[in-house]
C-alpha positions in Angstrom: -9.7 15.6 15.7 -11.4 15.3 12.4 -9.6 12.8 10.4 -7.7 14.4 6.6 -6.6 11.3 5.5 -7.0 7.1 5.9 -3.9 5.3 5.4 -5.2 1.9 4.2 -2.6 -1.2 4.0 -4.3 -5.0 3.9 -2.0 -7.3 5.6 -1.6 -11.3 6.4 1.5 -12.6 7.8 4.3 -10.5 7.2 5.5 -8.7 10.5 9.0 -7.4 9.6 7.1 -5.4 6.9 4.3 -4.0 8.4 6.5 -2.4 11.4 8.5 -0.7 9.1 5.5 0.4 7.4 3.7 2.0 10.4 6.3 3.3 11.8 7.3 4.9 8.4 3.9 6.8 8.3 3.9 7.5 12.3 7.2 9.6 11.3 6.6 10.9 8.1 2.6 12.2 8.4 2.5 13.5 12.5 1.6 17.3 10.4 -1.6 15.7 9.0 -4.6 14.1 10.7 -4.9 10.8 9.8 -5.3 7.3 11.0 -3.9 4.0 10.7 -6.2 1.5 9.5 -4.4 -2.2 8.7 -6.5 -4.8 7.2 -5.0 -8.6 8.8 -6.4 -11.3 6.2 -6.1 -14.3 9.3 -2.1 -14.0 10.5 -1.2 -16.0 13.0 -0.7 -14.5 16.6 2.7 -14.0 16.9 2.9 -12.2 13.6 -0.1 -10.0 15.3 1.7 -9.5 18.5 3.5 -6.0 17.8 0.5 -4.1 16.0 -2.2 -5.2 18.5 0.0 -3.4 20.9 0.1 -0.5 18.9 -2.4 2.1 20.1 -2.5 4.5 16.9 -3.0 1.7 14.7 -6.8 0.6 13.8 -6.3 -3.1 13.3 -9.4 -5.0 11.8 -8.5 -9.1 12.0 -11.1 -10.5 10.0 -10.0 -14.3 11.2 -9.6 -16.3 8.3 -12.8 -15.2 6.3 -10.1 -15.3 3.2 -10.9 -11.4 2.0 -7.9 -11.4 0.2 -6.2 -8.2 -0.9 -9.2 -6.9 -2.7 -11.8 -7.5 -0.4 -9.7 -6.5 2.2 -9.3 -2.9 0.4 -13.3 -2.3 -0.2 -13.4 -3.2 3.7 -10.4 -0.4 4.3 -12.2 1.5 1.9 -15.9 1.5 3.8 -13.8 1.4 7.2 -11.8 4.4 7.1 -12.9 7.4 8.3 -10.7 10.1 6.4 -11.8 12.4 3.7 -8.8 10.9 1.5 -7.8 7.5 1.7 -4.3 6.6 0.8 -3.7 2.3 0.0 -0.1 1.3 0.1 1.2 -2.1 -0.2 2.1 -3.4 3.5 5.8 -4.6 1.9 5.9 -0.3 1.0 7.1 2.5 3.0 7.0 6.2 3.4 10.4 8.1 2.7 10.1 11.3 4.0 7.2 14.5 5.7 5.1 16.4 3.4 4.5 13.0 1.0 1.0 13.0 2.2 0.3 16.9 1.3 2.1 17.1 -2.0 0.2 13.8 -2.9 -3.2 15.3 -2.0 -1.9 19.0 -4.3 -1.7 16.5 -7.0 -4.6 14.9 -7.0 -6.1 18.4 -7.0 -4.6 19.5 -10.1 -7.3 18.4 -12.1 -10.7 18.7 -11.1 -11.6 15.3 -13.1 -9.3 13.2 -11.2 -11.2 10.8 -8.7 -8.2 8.5 -8.4 -3.8 8.2 -8.3 -2.5 5.0 -8.8 0.8 3.8 -10.2 1.4 2.8 -14.0 1.1 -0.7 -14.6 2.5 -3.4 -17.2 0.8 -3.5 -20.4 -2.1 -5.4 -19.9 -2.5 -3.1 -16.2 -3.6 -0.2 -16.5 -2.5 0.4 -12.8 -0.4 -1.0 -10.3 0.4 -0.8 -6.4 2.2 0.5 -4.4 -0.1 3.5 -3.9 -4.1 4.7 -4.5 -5.3 7.7 -3.6 -8.9 8.7 -3.5 -11.9 10.7 -1.9 -13.5 7.5 0.3 -17.3 8.9 -0.2 -16.9 9.5 -4.1 -15.8 5.8 -4.1 -18.6 4.6 -1.0 -21.1 6.3 -3.0 -20.4 5.1 -6.8 -20.1 1.4 -5.1 -16.5 1.2 -6.6 -14.3 -2.1 -5.8 -11.1 -3.6 -5.9 -12.4 -6.4 -6.7 -12.1 -8.1 -9.5 -15.5 -8.7 -11.2 -15.7 -11.8 -13.5 -18.8 -9.6 -16.0 -16.7 -7.0 -16.8 -15.3 -9.1 -19.0 -11.3 -7.7 -18.2 -8.6 -9.9 -18.5 -8.7 -12.9 -16.5 -4.8 -12.1 -15.5 -6.2 -8.8 -14.0 -5.4 -7.8 -10.1 -7.1 -5.8 -7.7 -6.5 -2.1 -9.3 -7.8 -3.1 -12.5 -11.6 -2.8 -11.2 -11.1 0.3 -9.6 -9.7 1.6 -12.7 -12.8 0.8 -14.8 -15.3 2.2 -13.0 -13.8 5.5 -12.5 -13.2 5.9 -15.7 -16.7 4.6 -16.5 -18.3 7.0 -14.9 -16.5 10.0 -16.7 -13.5 10.8 -14.3 -9.8 10.8 -14.7 -7.2 8.6 -13.0 -3.7 10.1 -12.4 -1.3 7.2 -13.6 2.4 8.0 -12.0 5.6 6.5 -13.4 8.6 5.1 -11.2 11.5 6.9 -10.8 15.4 6.6 -9.9 16.0 4.0 -7.5 17.8 5.9 -4.1 19.1 3.1 -1.9 22.9 1.7 -1.9 22.6 -1.6 -1.7 19.9 -3.3 -3.7 18.0 -2.5 -6.5 15.0 -4.6 -6.0 12.6 -2.5 -5.4 10.3 0.7 -7.0 10.9 4.5 -6.0 8.3 7.0 -6.5 9.1 10.6 -6.4 6.4 13.4 -5.8 6.6 17.2 -5.1 7.9 20.1 -6.5 11.1 19.6 -7.1 10.5 15.8 -7.3 11.6 14.1 -3.8 11.9 9.9 -3.0 8.6 9.2 -1.1 7.4 5.9 -1.4 10.1 2.6 -1.7 8.1 -0.4 -2.7 9.9 -3.7 -1.9 9.3 -6.5 -5.0 7.4 -9.2 -3.6 8.0 -8.5 0.1 5.1 -9.2 1.3 4.5 -12.5 -1.1 6.5 -15.1 0.2 5.1 -14.9 4.1 8.5 -16.3 5.7 7.3 -15.9 8.9 4.2 -18.7 8.7 5.4 -21.9 8.2 2.1 -22.9 6.3 2.0 -20.0 4.0 5.7 -19.6 3.2 6.5 -20.1 -0.8 9.7 -21.5 -1.8 9.7 -19.9 -5.2 7.6 -17.3 -7.1 8.0 -16.1 -10.6 11.3 -17.9 -10.8 12.9 -16.0 -7.4 13.8 -18.5 -4.8 13.2 -17.8 -1.0 16.8 -17.8 -0.3 17.3 -15.2 -3.2 14.2 -13.4 -1.5 16.2 -13.5 2.0 19.3 -12.0 1.0 17.7 -9.1 -1.1 15.3 -8.9 2.0 18.1 -8.5 4.4 19.9 -5.7 2.3 17.1 -3.8 1.9 16.5 -3.8 5.3 20.2 -3.2 6.2 19.7 0.3 4.4 20.5 3.1 6.7 17.8 5.4 6.1 15.2 1.6 6.6 17.4 1.1 9.9 17.0 5.0 11.2 12.3 4.4 10.4 12.6 1.3 12.5 14.6 2.7 15.6 12.1 5.4 15.6 9.2 4.9 19.1 6.0 6.4 19.1 
């Protein structure tokens, strides 16, 4: 079976989020030939146990060679087997059937588009949680997600910006999507992406979900950007208690 879409994420020591990610992709992408490709940046064995048991997941373990996020995204792009690549953050999840078809249709509305992303803050033209592009275009043009100092981009830039400038410098367009209204009832600590006609809730992305790494004692952060680990855990518990999230997690193969 020819793979049309590779759904890729970079992961390290966030087993709760990666299970939600995988189960959401599995549940809502059943009608499209696809693969789930996860690049793991040196997680503990205990945090990889569930992933290693999933026969529909291509898990690439890079050990402790710290590729970081950009390097993992580059490796995922290179190893992808699909015509299209969709990179999602590991603390994001899919919410409905038809999401991939809508995203690919949006990509082809303008024949100059070579990348879809999300609008970032003022100093960042792009921001996670989602990117879509054609794999051979990125590989053939040596487009990278890793920050390269020689480009002169601001030092506070993140992995998405390098690819943005690579694409636009080749004379192509980057479609930047706006986040929309939130739909979950018990927490507001996330982003919500709407797609389709009419627009529907499509991707939910929990803020800083993968950054605290509370499942790995040697990586756990006690505070990030003024948010304490205790506050993060409360918000995470409320998010995972949402009925829609619980329904995804209840899914078996």
